[in-house]
N, C-alpha and C positions, 0 to 999 in steps of 0.2 A: 616298506619298499614302495616307491612311486610307481603307480600303475597307469598314469596318464600325465600329460603335460599340464602345467598350471600357469595361467597368465594372471598376474595381480595388477590391478590398476591403481593409480594414485589415490582414487577415491575409496580404496579398500576392498573393492569387489574381487573375488577369486573365480576365474572362469576355467573350467576343466574340459579338456579335449585333446586334440593333436595339433601342434604348431606345424603348419604346412609352409609358411613363408614369413620372413621378415625382410622388408625391402628398403629400409631406411626411412620410410614414412608411415608404414602401418604394419601391424602384426595380424596374420590371418590364422584363425583357430577353427579347426573342423570339429564340430560337436555332434553328438547323437540327438540332442534336444532342440537345437536351433539351426542346424545346418552349418554353413560357413559364416563365421563372425569376423568382421574386420574392425580392429581397434586401432585408433590413432597411436602411433608409436610414442608420441610425446606424452600420452596419457598412461603409458604402461610403466609401472614401477619396477617389475621384475618378471622373469620367465624361468620356469623350471621344466626341463625336458626329461622324459623317460629314456630316450634313446639318443645316441650321438648325432650331432649335426655338424656340417661344415659351417663355420662362422667367419665372415669377412668383415673386418673393422673398417672404419672410414679412412684410416691411415694405410690400408692395403694389406695388413696382416691377415693371414688365413690360418685357421686352426680347426681341427676336428675334435669334438668331445661333447660331453653332456653339459648342459647349462643349469646353473642353480643360483639362487640369490645368496648373497653374503652380507655381512655387516656394512653399514654406512650407505645403504641404498645402491650397492653395486651388484653386479652379477659375475659369476666365475665360470669360465669354460675350462673343463678338466678333461684332458685326453692323454694318450700314450706319450706325447712329447712334453707333458707338463701342464701347467695351468696359466691362465691369463685372467686377470681381474680388470673389469672394465665397467662401463655404464651402458644403459639401454640406448642412449642417444648416439653412442659410438658404433652401434651395430649397423652395418650398411646392407648386409644380405645374409641369408642362410639358405642352405639346400641340403637335401638328404644324401647320404652316401650312395655313390653310383650315379647320381645326377650331375648335371653340369652347373657351373657358376652362372647365375642369371645374367651377369654382365657379358659372358661369352655367348650365351644363347641369344641375347639381344643383338649381337653382331652377325649372327648367322641368318642367311636368307631363308624365308619360309614360303613354301608353296601351299596354296589352298585352291579348291576346285568347287565348281558350282554347275549343276544341271537343273533346268527348269522346263516345265511343260504345262500347258493348259489346253483343254479340248472342250469345245462348245457344240451343241447340237439342238435342233428344234424341228418338230414335225407338227402337222395340223394345217392351220390356215396358211402357213408359209413353211418352206423347207430351208434349213440353215445348218451349215457345218463349218467349223473352223478349228484350226490347231496352230499353236505357236510352240516351237522348240528352240531352246537356246542353251549354250554352254559357255563357261568362262574358266580360264586358268590364270591365277594371280600369284606373282612372286614378289614378296615384300622383303626388302633389305633394310639396313640401318638408315640409308638416305635415298633409296630409289624404289620404284614400283614398276613392274613389268606385267602387262596384261595381254592375253590372247582371248578373243571372244568370237562367237558366231551365233547366228539366229536365223530361223526360217519361219515365215508367217504365211498361212494360207487360209482364206475365208471365202465361202461360197454361199450365196443367198438366192433361193428360187432359181437355181441353175446358172446364175451369173457370178463370175468371180469378182469379189470386192477387194481381195488382197492376194498377192502372190509375189513375195519378195524374199530375198536372201542377202545376208551380209556376213562378212568375216573381216577381222581387223586385229591390229595390235596397237598398244599404247604404252609408251615408256616415258617416265618422268624421273628427274633427279633433283633432289633438294641440295643444291650445291652451297647454299649459304642461308642458314636460318629459315625464313619464310619464303625465300626466293628459290625458284626451280626453273629448269629448262625441260622441254618435252619434244618428242617426235611421235607422230601417229600416222597410221595408214588404214583406210577402210575401203573395201571393194565389194561389189555385189550387183544385183539386178532388181528391178521392180517392174514386173510385166504388166501390171494394171496401169502404171504411169507410162508404159511403153519404153522404159529405160532398159535397153538390152544389156548394158554394162556401165557401171559408174565406178569411179575411183576418186578418193579424196586423200591427198598426202599433205601433211602439214608439220611445221616445226615452229617453236616459239618459246616464250617465257611465261612462267606462272608465278602467282603470288598468293600466299595463304593469308587472307584477311582475318580468318579465325582458325587457330590451330590448337585445339584442346583435345583431351583424351576422348571425349564423347561428342565433340562438336567441331565440324570442319566446314570452312567456306573458302574455296579456291577459285581464283579467276585466271583465265588464260588469254593470251593474244599472240598471234604469230602470222606467218605467211603460209598460204595453202595453194595447191594446184588442184583444180577440179576438172574432171573429165566425165562427160555424160554422153553416151552413144545411144541414139534412138533407133528403134526398129523401123519406124515409119520414115521413108526417104524424104517425105515432105517436111520433116522436122530437122533443123540444123543441129548437128552435134556441138557440144560445148567443150572447149579446150581453153582454159584461161587460169591465170594466177589470180589469187584473191586474198581476202582477209580471213583468218581463222580466229574465232573468239568463242569462249565458253565459260560456263559457271557451274561448279559442282558444290552442292550443299548436302551435308549429312549430319543428322542428329541421332544419337543413340540414347534411347531411354533405358530404364532398368531392365526391361525384357522385350523391347521392340525397337524398330528403327524407321526413320523417315529419310528418304533420299529424293533430291531434286537435281536434274541435269538439264542444262540449256546449251545449245550450240547454234551459232549463226555464222554462215560462210558465204559472204557475197563475193562477186568477182570484181576486179578493178575496172574492167572496161565498161561495166554497167552495174552500179550498186543496187539497182532494182532487180537484178538477177541474183537470187540468193537461195540457199537452202537453210531452213530453220528446223531444228529438232528439239523436242521437249519430252521429258519423261519424269513423272513423279510417282512414287509408290510408298506404301506403308507396309512394313514387314513385321509379322509376329511369329514366334516359334510355336510349333505343335507339341504334342506329348513327347515325341522324340526330338530333342533340340537340334539334331542335324536336319530335320525337316522344318520348312517354314512356309507360311502362307503370305503371298504378296498381292496386295490390292492396289491397283494404280491405273494411270492413264498415260498415253503417249500421243504426241502430235508430230507428224512429219509433213512439213510444208515446203513445196518447191514452187517458187514464184513464177517461173516460166517453164511450162510443160508442153507436150505435144498436143495437137489438135484433138478436142473432144475428151480431154483427160482432166480430172479434178486435181486441183492444186494441193488440197489438204486431205490427209488420212489421219483419222482419230481412232484410237483403239482403247477400249476399256477392258481391263483384264483382271482375272482372279487366277493366280498362278501358284502352282506347287513347286517349291525349290528345295533341292537337296544339296547340302554343303558337306564337304569332307576335306581332310588334309592327308 
């Protein structure tokens, strides 16, 4: 009696474990001796399973049953409704009883959530305290992405505030044709150190994926924006103007870490020297619990025209703890 699943490769190797997935390109085998093994499906000669699986063939036929090798380099799916003889290259997907067809799951939107915090402090020759709190909710569908986010940053050094800002926003993009997409976004908040009592940037435009791979993404955006900045100091003129919205998002996922870079440049049409530029880069690594991550990065927020006596550039270096869940 078979007590485990067996994957036999074309080179003659026999791997024992539990087949957790076949997706048309690879076979994933869970083992006690090497964790999860991913074998190219084109290199697999046969599969034998201990328990029934749902098997979908490339032609669309779906059948539930145990899988075993038969003569002629074929495999047989044997279930209550009969048997089907086929070959490994015809298997498009498998899933366990009670689970959903991966093709259906891929069409369902998925929500994920993130909360992050970092707190810094120093006493002695100088006194320093700072905290940054942020949260994000992200809904990913087959062709679209919706994000809600918020963040608060407060820093104080030797009794003087060096940062006191809040923002909240949403971002929606839809890949309507291959690498092409359209997007809308809106962000509002305040920056009391820069004397901005309230700001809002609303934008819409088109995007293009210069790189669109499983582990590597490079997306550019360009569109029309409306910027509003209201200053507390009556000597500073409020800004109300249409402008250009442009941005670049880069993401590279390594085997167990991630590098992310974001750039946004929003000048106004009436004066292109009046713009806001934002940059953030970070490297993220998982901790012992994979839901927890450590994020090391830097962000720059530059406003070219600000109120009297206010610095244009804010630079933040951060070491941030991040919690992800679904």
